[in-house]
C-alpha positions in Angstrom: 40.4 83.1 121.6 40.4 85.8 124.2 41.4 89.5 124.0 43.3 91.2 126.8 43.0 94.9 126.7 45.4 96.9 129.0 47.4 100.1 128.8 50.5 99.0 130.6 52.1 95.6 131.6 54.7 95.9 134.3 56.8 92.9 135.3 57.8 92.2 138.8 61.2 93.7 139.6 64.0 91.8 138.0 61.8 89.5 135.8 61.2 89.1 132.1 57.9 89.3 130.4 57.3 86.4 127.9 54.7 86.8 125.2 53.9 83.5 123.4 55.6 80.2 123.8 57.9 78.0 121.7 56.6 77.8 118.2 54.2 80.7 118.5 54.2 83.7 116.2 53.7 87.1 117.8 52.7 89.9 115.5 51.7 93.5 115.7 48.2 94.5 114.7 47.5 96.7 111.6 48.7 100.3 112.3 50.6 99.2 115.5 54.3 100.2 115.8 57.2 98.8 117.8 58.6 100.9 120.5 61.6 100.2 122.8 63.0 97.3 120.9 64.1 96.4 117.4 64.5 99.4 115.1 65.2 100.3 111.5 68.6 100.5 109.7 68.1 103.9 108.2 69.4 106.0 106.7 71.1 103.8 104.2 72.6 104.3 100.7 74.3 102.4 97.9 76.0 104.2 95.0 78.3 103.2 92.2 80.5 104.7 89.5 78.2 105.2 86.5 81.0 105.9 84.0 84.8 105.2 84.0 86.8 107.8 86.0 90.3 108.7 84.7 93.0 109.0 87.3 96.6 110.2 87.3 99.4 107.9 88.5 100.9 109.0 91.8 97.9 111.0 92.8 95.1 110.5 95.3 91.7 111.0 93.8 88.2 111.2 95.2 86.1 108.4 93.7 83.1 110.2 92.1 80.2 107.7 92.8 77.5 109.4 90.7 74.7 106.8 90.4 72.4 106.0 93.3 70.8 102.6 93.7 69.4 103.5 97.2 69.4 106.7 99.2 66.7 106.4 101.8 66.9 109.9 103.2 68.6 111.7 100.3 71.8 112.1 102.4 74.2 111.2 99.6 75.5 113.9 97.2 76.0 112.2 93.8 76.7 115.3 91.8 79.0 117.7 93.6 80.9 116.4 96.7 80.3 112.7 96.2 79.8 112.1 100.0 77.3 110.8 102.5 76.2 113.2 105.3 73.7 111.4 107.5 71.0 113.5 109.4 70.6 110.8 112.1 73.3 110.3 114.7 74.6 106.8 115.5 76.9 104.0 114.5 77.1 103.2 110.8 78.6 100.4 108.7 80.3 101.6 105.5 81.8 99.5 102.7 83.5 100.2 99.3 85.2 98.5 96.5 87.1 100.1 93.6 88.0 98.2 90.5 91.1 99.6 88.7 92.0 99.1 85.0 95.6 99.1 83.9 95.9 101.3 80.8 99.7 100.6 80.7 102.2 97.9 81.6 103.7 97.6 85.1 100.7 98.7 87.1 102.0 98.5 90.6 100.1 99.7 93.6 96.6 101.0 94.5 95.0 101.9 97.8 91.4 102.8 98.7 90.3 104.6 101.8 87.0 105.6 103.5 87.4 109.0 105.0 85.5 110.7 107.8 85.6 114.5 107.5 88.7 114.2 105.3 90.7 111.7 107.5 91.1 108.0 106.6 89.2 105.6 108.9 89.5 102.4 106.9 91.7 101.3 104.0 92.5 98.5 101.6 95.3 97.8 99.1 95.9 96.0 95.9 99.4 95.2 94.6 99.5 93.9 91.1 102.1 93.5 88.4 99.9 92.0 85.8 100.3 94.7 83.2 98.1 96.3 80.6 94.5 95.4 80.2 94.0 93.8 83.7 91.4 94.6 86.2 91.7 94.2 90.0 90.1 95.7 93.1 90.8 97.1 96.5 88.1 97.2 99.1 87.5 98.0 102.8 84.8 98.5 105.3 84.3 99.9 108.8 81.9 100.9 111.6 82.0 104.6 112.4 80.1 106.8 114.9 78.4 109.8 113.0 77.1 112.9 114.7 74.0 113.3 112.4 74.7 116.9 111.5 78.2 117.8 110.1 80.1 114.4 109.8 80.5 113.0 106.3 82.2 110.1 104.6 83.7 109.7 101.2 86.1 107.5 99.3 89.5 108.3 98.0 92.0 106.1 96.1 95.7 106.4 95.4 97.0 104.8 92.2 100.7 104.2 91.3 101.2 102.9 87.8 104.8 103.9 86.9 103.7 107.2 85.4 101.0 105.8 83.2 97.3 106.7 83.3 94.6 104.4 84.6 90.9 104.6 85.4 88.3 103.3 87.9 85.9 100.9 86.2 82.2 101.8 86.2 79.7 99.2 87.1 77.3 98.6 90.0 79.1 95.3 90.7 82.6 96.7 90.4 83.1 100.2 91.9 80.6 101.0 94.6 80.1 102.6 98.0 77.4 102.2 100.6 76.4 102.2 104.2 73.6 102.1 106.7 72.8 103.0 110.4 73.2 100.1 112.8 70.5 99.2 115.3 72.1 99.7 118.7 
């Protein structure tokens, strides 16, 4: 085995450098870093509703995701504003799902939205007439450019249940919100 030690490899104009052949594994040495290709998908976060949240019929409510599973750069506020404010500019993928529980009969319509700086950028709906004691969910996802300083995203939900009360179900697998920076 031979070692090639150089500071720079420049290809001829308009050509591609190939390292290794079919079936070969190319790896970086200990302490080496990749530069100019690949990347990492940070910051990222995944949060969920740690306890049921009561909501009023006919009202739009912010979903108060208060339990963090991941928060790589501590960009998610899980105690006051319940929002993600990334400190790195770029394109992000966001997703959410909200599970509703019908506290009364004739539970009709629910809508969830991901909002950027207060304005909806994605939404999903659930229309159900199953009645009391039923659970169902609305979900949505989107890709959004974030400026890395003042932009923030949060989740709101509208519930219409013929004047009766309802609540969002707590559980990491039921009512959750997350996102991550895309490699571009």
